[in-house]
C-alpha positions in Angstrom: 21.4 10.3 23.4 19.4 12.9 21.4 15.7 13.1 22.2 13.5 11.3 19.7 10.6 13.2 18.3 7.5 10.9 17.9 4.2 11.3 16.1 1.4 9.0 17.1 -1.5 7.9 14.9 -4.4 6.4 16.8 -8.1 5.6 16.2 -9.3 4.6 19.7 -8.6 4.7 23.4 -4.8 5.2 23.0 -3.6 2.9 25.8 -0.3 2.3 23.9 0.0 6.1 23.5 -0.4 6.3 27.3 2.3 3.7 27.9 4.7 5.7 25.7 3.9 8.9 27.6 4.4 7.1 30.9 7.7 5.8 29.8 8.8 9.3 28.8 7.6 10.7 32.1 9.4 8.1 34.1 12.7 8.6 32.2 12.6 5.2 30.6 12.4 6.7 27.1 14.3 9.7 25.9 11.7 11.0 23.6 8.8 13.4 23.3 5.4 12.9 21.6 5.2 16.0 19.4 1.7 15.4 17.9 -1.2 13.0 18.0 -3.4 12.5 15.0 -6.7 10.5 14.8 -9.2 9.5 12.1 -11.8 9.3 14.8 -13.2 12.6 16.3 -14.2 10.7 19.5 -10.9 8.9 20.1 -9.8 9.0 23.7 -6.2 9.2 22.4 -6.9 12.8 21.4 -8.0 13.6 25.0 -4.9 11.8 26.4 -2.7 14.1 24.3 -4.6 17.3 25.0 -4.4 16.6 28.8 -0.6 16.6 28.4 -0.6 19.7 26.3 0.4 17.8 23.1 -1.1 19.1 19.8 -3.9 16.7 18.8 -5.7 16.7 15.5 -8.8 14.9 14.1 -8.4 14.4 10.3 -11.6 13.2 8.8 -10.7 10.7 6.0 -14.2 10.9 4.7 -13.6 14.6 3.8 -11.1 13.6 1.1 -11.8 12.0 -2.3 -9.0 9.5 -2.0 -6.9 8.0 0.8 -3.8 9.5 -0.7 -5.3 13.0 -0.2 -6.1 12.2 3.4 -2.6 10.9 4.0 -1.0 14.0 2.5 -2.7 16.0 5.2 -1.4 13.6 7.9 2.1 13.8 6.5 2.0 17.6 6.5 1.1 17.6 10.1 3.8 15.1 11.0 6.4 17.1 9.2 5.2 20.4 10.7 6.0 19.0 14.2 9.4 17.6 13.1 8.4 13.9 13.6 11.3 11.5 13.3 9.4 8.2 14.1 5.7 7.5 13.5 4.1 5.1 16.0 0.7 3.6 15.1 -1.3 2.9 18.3 -4.6 1.3 17.5 -4.7 3.1 14.1 -7.2 1.4 11.9 -6.1 2.5 8.5 -3.7 0.6 6.1 -0.8 2.9 5.1 -0.4 3.9 1.5 2.9 4.9 -0.3 2.1 8.5 0.6 2.8 7.9 4.3 5.3 5.1 3.7 7.5 7.1 1.3 7.4 10.1 3.6 8.8 8.0 6.5 10.7 5.0 5.0 11.4 2.4 7.7 10.3 5.0 10.3 6.8 3.7 11.0 6.1 1.2 13.8 3.0 -0.7 14.7 1.8 -2.9 17.6 -0.5 -5.8 16.8 -2.2 -8.1 19.4 -1.1 -11.5 18.0 2.0 -13.4 17.2 2.3 -12.4 13.6 2.1 -13.7 10.9 -0.8 -15.5 12.6 -4.1 -13.6 12.9 -3.5 -10.2 11.2 -6.2 -7.6 10.8 -9.2 -6.9 13.1 -10.2 -8.9 16.2 -6.9 -10.8 16.4 -7.7 -12.0 19.9 -11.0 -13.5 18.8 -9.3 -15.1 15.9 -6.9 -16.8 18.2 -9.6 -18.1 20.5 -11.7 -19.3 17.6 -8.7 -21.1 16.1 -8.0 -22.8 19.5 -4.3 -21.8 19.8 -2.6 -22.5 23.2 -0.5 -19.3 22.9 -1.0 -15.9 21.5 0.7 -12.6 22.2 1.7 -9.4 20.5 4.1 -8.1 17.8 5.9 -4.8 17.1 6.8 -4.5 13.4 7.8 -2.0 10.8 4.9 -0.9 8.7 4.6 -1.8 5.0 1.7 -1.7 2.5 0.2 -5.0 3.7 -2.0 -5.8 6.7 0.3 -6.3 9.7 2.8 -7.8 7.3 6.0 -5.7 7.9 9.3 -7.0 9.3 9.0 -8.1 12.9 11.0 -6.3 15.6 9.8 -7.8 18.9 7.2 -10.3 20.1 5.8 -11.3 23.5 4.1 -14.6 24.2 0.9 -14.9 26.3 -0.7 -18.3 27.2 -4.3 -18.8 26.3 -6.2 -20.0 29.3 -9.0 -22.5 29.1 -11.6 -20.0 30.4 -10.3 -17.0 28.4 -12.8 -14.7 26.8 -11.8 -12.2 24.1 -11.8 -9.5 26.9 -9.6 -11.4 29.3 -7.1 -12.5 26.7 -7.0 -8.9 25.3 -6.3 -7.5 28.7 -3.3 -9.8 29.3 -1.9 -9.2 25.8 -2.3 -5.4 26.2 -0.1 -5.5 29.3 2.7 -7.0 27.2 2.0 -4.6 24.3 2.8 -1.7 26.7 6.2 -3.3 27.5 7.5 -4.3 24.1 6.3 -1.2 22.2 8.4 1.0 24.5 11.3 -1.3 24.2 11.1 -1.4 20.4 11.1 2.4 20.3 14.2 2.4 22.5 15.9 0.0 20.2 15.1 2.2 17.2 16.3 5.3 19.0 19.6 3.6 19.8 20.1 2.6 16.2 19.9 -1.1 17.0 17.4 -2.1 14.3 18.6 -3.2 10.9 16.3 -4.6 8.3 17.6 -7.5 6.2 14.9 -8.6 3.8 12.1 -10.0 6.0 14.2 -10.0 9.1 15.0 -7.3 11.6 18.5 -7.8 13.1 18.9 -6.2 16.6 22.4 -5.0 16.9 24.1 -4.9 20.3 25.1 -1.4 21.0 26.7 -0.4 24.3 24.1 1.3 26.6 26.5 4.1 27.3 26.9 5.2 23.7 
């Protein structure tokens, strides 16, 4: 199977980036992270990339008059490094057509809730405030909405009676690391087919 070239956009600590790098290092994912881009100069994700010798760039969105101008710079970097699949890992910006059109159906995101419930920021807090008994995480294709693209995989996490935002977040994060890597594997194997709002996962022989 050809090696998949991934570009990662991240705004924070980059733990999902780390899970992807670990999966590659352990041979569970036939891919390489070619570039990491952040809108946050202090993002730990940049340091994680640099420590592995991966090109890492801070692109200051405030330096551009419009979001489209900022995204054109991001797209140029992704194209420069031959990126085939873009993975958002705690990236805090909503994609515009500039990015979406450059990578149609080639942008994935991980969100810490069972979408369509609790999109946007502080999903774990939203779940606790609402009083749900189960939460979890979702990998989806990215569209112009807020966490609204077609769903690929989900993992369910029970909400315990003494959960805080921090404890629930930690348990959800452990599942994020599993299903994000699996979704990337499914993409690489050509198993994902979008049919309207649904993503059909095709059964392809592991040896192909």
